[in-house]
N, C-alpha and C positions, 0 to 999 in steps of 0.2 A: 861671734858678736853680730854678724849680719842677720842672724835669725832674730835677734832682738828688734832690728829694723822692721822685719816682716810682721812681728807681733805688734809693734807700735802702730803700723799702718792700720791693722785691724782694730786696735784700741781707739785710735783717733776717729775712725769711721763710726764706731759704735757709741761714742760719748756725745749724744745729741741732747735733746731735751729730756728731763726726768720723766719716768713713767707715771708717777703719781706722788701725791703727798699723803703720808701715813697719818691718820688722825686717831685720837683716842677712841677706843671702841670696846664693846663688851668682849670681843674676841681677845684683845690684849689682856683685859682683866682676868679672863678665864685662863689664859696661858701663864700669867705671872702669879696670880694669887694675891690676896690682900697683904700677906706678910711681907713679900718682896716690895710691893708698892709702898707700903708704910716705911720699910727700911730705906728705900731710895729717897722718900720725902724727908727723912730724918737728916739728910745731908744739907738741908737748907742753911743751917747756921755756918757750917764749914764753907759752903759756897760763898756766903756773905762775907766771911772773914777774908777769903782769898780776894774777892772783889774790892773790899775796903783797902786791903794792903796795896793792890795794884792801882786802883783809881784815886786813892786819897793818901796812901801811906808812903813808905820809903821807896816802893817800886814805881811810883807814879812817873811816867814819861821815860823810865829807864830803858824799856825796850826800844823806843824811838831813838833815844840818845845813843845807845850802843849800836843800833843799826846805822845811824848817821855817821858815827865815827868809822865804822867798818866800811861802809860804802865810799866815804870820802877817801879813806886810806887806800883801798884796793881797786875801786872801780869795777870794770868788767873782769870776769874770772872764767876764762875760756877753758874748756876741758883740755888737760894736758899741759897747761901753761904753768910757769914758775909762780906767777902771781896767785893762781888757784892754790898751789901747795903752800905758799906763804900765808894765805888767808885761812887755810886749815890749821896751821900752826898757831895763828892768832886766836882762833876760836878755842883751841885746846888751852892756851894760856889764860884766856878770859874765864874759862870754866874753872881752871885750877885756882885762879884768884878768888873764886867763891868757895874755896875749900871743898870742892867736889872733884875727887881724884880717880873715881872709877871710870877711866877713859881708855878705850881701845880703838886703835886704827887698824883697818884691814886693807892691805894693798891689792891693787888690781891693775890690769892694763887697760888704758883708755885711748880713744882716738884723739889726735891733736891736729885739727884742721886750721890752717892759718890763711885768713883772707889777706891778699896782697893788693894788687891793682884791679880796679873794676871801673869800666866805663862803657856806656851805651850811647851811641850817636845815631840819631835819625838822619838819614841822608836824603830820603825822599818821603813825602812830597815837599818837605821843607827841612831846613837844618835845625836840629834841636838836640840838646843834651837831655838824656833820660835818666832820672834818679834811679839807682839800682842797688840792691843788696843780693849778693850771691847766696844760694842756699847751701846748707851744710853738706860737706863732702863733695861739692861740685868739682868737676875736673876743670882744668884750665883750657882756654882757647889757644890756638897758635898765637905767636907774638903779634901778628898782623890782625888778629881777631877773626871773627866769623861774620861775613857779610852776606845777607840774603833777604829775600822778600818775606814778609810776615803774613801768616794766615791766622785768623782769629776764630776761637770757638768759645761759646758760652757755657758748654757742658761737655761731659765725657760722652753723653749720648750723641750729641751733634758731631763730636770728633769721630766716634766709632762709625758713624754713617758716611763719613767723608771718604772718597776713594784715595788709595795710597798715592796716586799721582798728584793729588792736590796738596799733599803734605811733604812728600819726598824732596829733600834738599832745601826745605824752607825752615824758617823760625816759627815755632808754634807759640801763640799766646793764648793761655787759658784765662778768659775774662769772666770768671764765674762770680756772680754777685753774692756777697756774704749773707748767709742765712743764720747758721750757728757755726761755732768753731768746729765742732765734731763733723758736721756735714761738709763744710767748705774746705777744711784743711787737707782733704784727700787730693785736691788739685795741686797742692804744694808737695805733698809726700810722694805722689805717684805720677805727677805730670811729666817729668823727664823720661821716666821709663816708658810711659804710654806713647809719648811723642816719638821716642827713638824706635819703637816697634814699627812705625810707619816711615822711618827714614828721615825724620827731621834732623837738622844739624844743630839746633839749640832749642831750648824751651824757656818760656817766661810765664810767670803767673801773676795775676792781679793779687796784690797783698791781701792776706787773710785778716780783714778788719772791716768794720762797718763805717769807719770814719778815718779821714786823712787830711793832713795839711801838707800834702806832697811828701809824705813820709813812707818809704818802703819798709816792709816788715820781713825780716829773715826767718829762718826756721830750718828744720831738717827735711831732707828728701832722701829717698832710698832707690838706688839703682837695682834693676832686676838682673838675675843671672842670665847669661847667654843673650843679652841685649846690649848693643853698643852704648857706652856712656857718652852723654852729651852735656855740654855746659848748661847750667840752669840757674835762674835768678828770679827775684821778685822785683816788680816795679810798682809805682804808686797807683792808686785808684785814678788819679787825674790823668796820668800818662796812658794807663790802660784804656780809659774811656776815649782819650784823644785818638789813639791808634784805632780803636774800634769805630769811631765816627768816620775817619778816613776810609777804612776798609769797607764799611757799609755803603759809602758813596761810590765805591768802585775805584778809588784812587790807590795806586801802588804805594805800599809802605816798605821802605828798605831800611834796615838797621845794620849797624856794625857793632858787634859785641866783643869787647876785650875784657877777659877775666884771667887773673893769675892767682894761684893759690898753691899751697903745699900741704902734704898729709903725711903723718907718721904716727907711731904708737908710743905712748909714754906711760909712766907709772903714776897712779894717783891713789887716793885713800878714801874709803868710807870712814866716818867717825861715829863711834858709839859711846854714849854717856849714860851711865846707870845710876839711878837712885834705888838702891836695893830694897826689895819688899821685906816686911817683917815676918810674914808667915809662909808665903810661897814665892821666894825670890827667883825661882826658876821660871815662873810664869811672867809674861811680859805684856805690858801695855805700852805700845810704841807711839811716840809722837815724832813727826819728821818733816823735813823740807830739804830741798837740794841747795848745795853751796855754790855750784858752778853757775855760770850765766852765759849768755851770748856775748860776742865781742863788741856789740853796739849797745849804747846805753850804759847804765851802771849796775844793772841787776838789783835795783832796790826793791822793785815790786815782784820781779820774777828772778830769784825767789828769796830775796833778802828778808822780806817780811815773814814768810813762812819759816825760814831758817831761824829767825830770832824768837818767834813765839814758841817754837819747839825747844830752842835753847833755854828759854826762860822757865818753862814748866818745871823741870827738876830743880832748878835754882830756887824758885819761889817756894816749892814744897820743902826743900831743905831749910831755907831761912825760917819758915813758919813751923818747923819741926813736925810736919805732916808726913808721916811715913806710912804709906798704904801697905796692904797685905802683899800685893804683887809688886814686882819691879816696874818702875817707870823708866823706859829707855828712850832717850832722844837720839835720833840718827840724822846725820847730815850726809845726804846722798851726794856722791860725786858723779860727774859726767851724765847728768840727766838729759841735757839738751841735745846731745848727739845719739840718743837712743836708749835711755833708761839703763845705761851700762852699769852704774853702781848698784842699783837695786837688783838687777839681774844677777850680779856677782854675789850679793848678799843672799839672795834666795837660794842660789846654788850651794854656797858655802854652808848655809844653815838649814838645808832641806830636811835633815834628820831631826831638827829641833823645832820645826814649824808648828808642831802640835802644842808647843809651849807659848805660842803667840795668842794671848787671850783676845787682843784687839789691836788694830793698827790704824793710825791716823796720819793724815798728810795735809799740809797747807801749801798749795801751789797754784792757786788762782786768785791771788790777792789777799790782803788782810784789811779789807774795808770793814764797815760795820758788820759784826757777825749776825747771821740770821738763823743759824742752826747747823745741821750736819747733813751731808749726802751719804747715805749708808747702804752698804752691801752686806747681806747676811740672811739668815733664816727669818721667818716671821717672828719667832720668839726673840731673836737677837734684836730685831728692829723694835719690837715692843719694849724691850728693856731700855734701849737708847731713847726711844720716844718718851718713856717715863722720866728718864734723867733730864731730858731737854725741858720738861715742864718746869724745872727749877729756874729756867732762864727766861720765863715769860716776861719778866719785868724789863728786860732789855730787848725784847722782841727777837729773841734768839731760840725759839722753841720749835722751829720748823724742821721736820725730818723729810728729806727728799729720798725716795727710793731709787736706787740705781744699781746696776750690776758692775759698774766700772768707776768707782770713786777715785779721784786723784790721777796722778800720772805714774810716778815710781811705784806706788803700792799696788798697782794693778797686777804686777807680776807675782805678788804674794796673795792678793785677794782672789785671783783666778784659781788658786789651789784650794779654795774653800775657807780661807781665813776671813773672819768678819772684820770689816774696816769701814773707815769714813774719811771724807775730805771736808774741809771747812766750807760751809755754804755761807757766802757773805754778799753784801750789796755791791757787787763788782760789775755793774752794768757797763762801766767805761773801761774795764780791764783790757779788752782787746783793742782799745784805741792806742795803747802804749806798748802792748806786748811785742817783744822782739824788735824794738826800735830804739833809736837814739833818745826817745822820750822817756824811757824807763829810768828815772832818776828819783832822788829824794823828794822832788816837787810833787809826786803823786801820792806820797805817804802822808797820813794824818795822825798826829800823836794821840789824840783822844780815841780814835777808832782802833789804833794799834794797841792801846791799853785795854780796850774792851775785848779785842781778840785774844790778847795775852791772858787776861783773867778767865775768859770763857774756856780757852784751850786747856789751861792749867786745871781748872775746876772739873771739867769733863774727864780729863785723864785721871785725876785723883779718884773721883767717884767710881769710875769703871775699874780702877786698880784696887779699890778697897771694898767694894760690896761683897757679900757673902757668896754669890754665885758667879761662876765663869760665864762669859758670853758664849752661848751654844753655837756649835758648828752647824 
């Protein structure tokens, strides 16, 4: 499982800004031909039927209402916890209540890291409590904590140029300013391992966010083999900058860090829900989101919204008696937050069947107003998706973003050559609340969630029903 962590580090580093936006071109027309282009445009009426049902009909606000009940009932759903398993059972029952019974769960072993006591106290140059959230899988400190001077670095380059004697025995703070999540998250994922290589006794990271109201952001980190494990945590932007100001003035900063946690392995489940195709049921169009969350906040945005738009897709199609040629499969990934564990287990279990995945989709960066899809695949695959997205120009959701690494969980499948996409949405404020106590129902909007639900369902249906497979 730790190899997954190594992969996730590489994934996080590479998901920066999109390469480009694919626009309608003569090249796409030549690749697809007029027959396919006309066929795709013929789905306009079905797309409108789905939107009318979700935005004005019986399904109006249902995604939000069901998400609200789910989030209020279970709250946070940490990997390996009983509450996560109870929430999986709840989603199975909710699906069965819709008379959709082609449901399979697949067991796997997952990490169960439990945050216990956490406290950081500034001892010098003045007394102050520092808001803190330990990073996933962090080891504990001794009961009396770790007390030492702080050294501050704004980048790995600055850290790498520092002599070992400046770091050894110290607490390292990586105070890297947020640029993009992909670029800045490496300080969280790799900071402890890098600091430990030079003999640091603990590491801290400026929370990976562009905005804060004294709110620390947690997340996973990964220890390296043959390097001493040290306690590691995130602090707020405000406290990171305060420490940085003291440090730049040449004032000695001394912290005491007390962190206690436990770690074990538990059994969890991926959940698979199929709406069987009428002509090629062995071929899959997958919609997905992860059901676990961090132990802070309520997991409404990350990834309750993505979970429920993916749950809704086969439900809506069944209600409307829209049976595509290929199977639409909804997957609720488990244990995403601690390293894409569920998706990796699925990829391994189904590796001999991956050729049957026609297209895979994931929503895991918010369900705000949809803007289109971030797509990985061949030029022809992207041209097909771009043509489908033209049907959504009326809601400003026709943008195709080219990327090699869409989503989080699905990257372990896409990297094997399977074409796929993540929801591209107006999530400019997503990382304000990501992995914090602020991830609650207050950040969700019923109208935007309906738009995402209708968009997600219609795109999945069209891909699953058109006459051609999405090419590898």
